[in-house]
C-alpha atoms as a printed R data frame, in Angstrom:
   type eleno elety resid chain resno      x       y       z
1  ATOM     1    CA   MET     A     1 20.384  22.275 -13.085
2  ATOM     2    CA   LYS     A     2 18.918  19.986 -10.491
3  ATOM     3    CA   LEU     A     3 18.322  16.282 -11.005
4  ATOM     4    CA   ASN     A     4 14.583  16.513 -10.364
5  ATOM     5    CA   GLU     A     5 14.392  19.153 -13.160
6  ATOM     6    CA   LEU     A     6 15.941  16.661 -15.604
7  ATOM     7    CA   ILE     A     7 13.819  13.734 -14.529
8  ATOM     8    CA   SER     A     8 10.157  14.694 -14.508
9  ATOM     9    CA   GLU     A     9  8.880  11.253 -13.516
10 ATOM    10    CA   PHE     A    10 10.743   8.540 -11.603
11 ATOM    11    CA   THR     A    11  9.198   5.070 -11.441
12 ATOM    12    CA   ILE     A    12 10.409   1.863  -9.866
13 ATOM    13    CA   ALA     A    13  9.691  -1.367 -11.787
14 ATOM    14    CA   LEU     A    14  7.551  -3.789  -9.844
15 ATOM    15    CA   THR     A    15  6.379  -7.314 -10.550
16 ATOM    16    CA   ASN     A    16  2.711  -8.181 -10.180
17 ATOM    17    CA   GLU     A    17  3.506  -9.960  -6.931
18 ATOM    18    CA   GLU     A    18  5.462  -7.025  -5.527
19 ATOM    19    CA   ALA     A    19  2.718  -4.557  -6.430
20 ATOM    20    CA   ALA     A    20  0.036  -6.768  -4.751
21 ATOM    21    CA   MET     A    21  2.215  -7.156  -1.626
22 ATOM    22    CA   LEU     A    22  2.887  -3.443  -1.457
23 ATOM    23    CA   GLU     A    23 -0.907  -2.811  -1.526
24 ATOM    24    CA   ASN     A    24 -1.557  -5.362   1.189
25 ATOM    25    CA   ILE     A    25  0.881  -3.949   3.706
26 ATOM    26    CA   SER     A    26 -0.715  -1.388   5.986
27 ATOM    27    CA   GLY     A    27  0.895   0.137   9.047
28 ATOM    28    CA   VAL     A    28  3.609  -1.692  10.960
29 ATOM    29    CA   GLN     A    29  3.557  -5.507  10.737
30 ATOM    30    CA   GLN     A    30  5.767  -8.332  12.007
31 ATOM    31    CA   LEU     A    31  7.822  -9.970   9.258
32 ATOM    32    CA   HIS     A    32  7.343 -13.491  10.642
33 ATOM    33    CA   GLN     A    33  3.550 -13.365  10.139
34 ATOM    34    CA   PHE     A    34  4.099 -13.609   6.387
35 ATOM    35    CA   THR     A    35  4.772 -16.825   4.473
36 ATOM    36    CA   GLU     A    36  8.253 -17.643   3.255
37 ATOM    37    CA   ARG     A    37  7.344 -16.557  -0.336
38 ATOM    38    CA   GLU     A    38  5.835 -13.255   0.937
39 ATOM    39    CA   GLN     A    39  8.974 -12.614   3.014
40 ATOM    40    CA   PHE     A    40 11.090 -13.104  -0.119
41 ATOM    41    CA   ILE     A    41  8.921 -10.550  -1.980
42 ATOM    42    CA   ILE     A    42  9.141  -8.115   0.972
43 ATOM    43    CA   GLU     A    43 12.937  -8.441   0.971
44 ATOM    44    CA   ASN     A    44 12.912  -7.414  -2.708
45 ATOM    45    CA   LEU     A    45 10.710  -4.421  -1.848
46 ATOM    46    CA   ILE     A    46 13.167  -3.478   0.929
47 ATOM    47    CA   ARG     A    47 16.009  -3.525  -1.608
48 ATOM    48    CA   LYS     A    48 13.974  -1.215  -3.802
49 ATOM    49    CA   SER     A    49 13.416   1.081  -0.815
50 ATOM    50    CA   LEU     A    50  9.621   0.744  -0.978
51 ATOM    51    CA   ILE     A    51  9.382  -0.994   2.410
52 ATOM    52    CA   SER     A    52 11.460  -0.328   5.534
53 ATOM    53    CA   LYS     A    53 12.583  -2.983   7.993
54 ATOM    54    CA   ALA     A    54 13.230  -2.276  11.707
55 ATOM    55    CA   MET     A    55 13.986  -4.282  14.794
56 ATOM    56    CA   HIS     A    56 11.818  -3.749  17.866
57 ATOM    57    CA   LYS     A    57 12.518  -5.814  20.986
58 ATOM    58    CA   GLY     A    58 14.042  -8.600  18.953
59 ATOM    59    CA   ILE     A    59 11.181  -8.751  16.458
60 ATOM    60    CA   THR     A    60 11.598  -7.689  12.854
61 ATOM    61    CA   MET     A    61  8.951  -5.186  11.801
62 ATOM    62    CA   VAL     A    62  8.178  -3.959   8.248
63 ATOM    63    CA   MET     A    63  6.269  -0.896   7.083
64 ATOM    64    CA   LYS     A    64  5.536   0.743   3.803
65 ATOM    65    CA   ASN     A    65  7.564   3.855   3.002
66 ATOM    66    CA   GLU     A    66  5.477   6.979   2.447
67 ATOM    67    CA   PHE     A    67  5.865   8.926  -0.750
68 ATOM    68    CA   GLY     A    68  4.702  12.513  -1.035
69 ATOM    69    CA   SER     A    69  4.579  14.792  -4.010
70 ATOM    70    CA   ASP     A    70  6.620  17.974  -3.729
């Protein structure tokens, strides 16, 4: 039996701030353009694998992870 057969729905708990930040991020954006508090929230979302962080020419970029239904 596969894991996705056992778990019909998988959700990740988000705070109100995290949910709002996740909605506001569109495309690829530079991390330094956000305030210190927003960067802290983004780091939490990175730990939860909802946002990806990448370096490009010495600049830290963040982008929302895409989720598709199978």
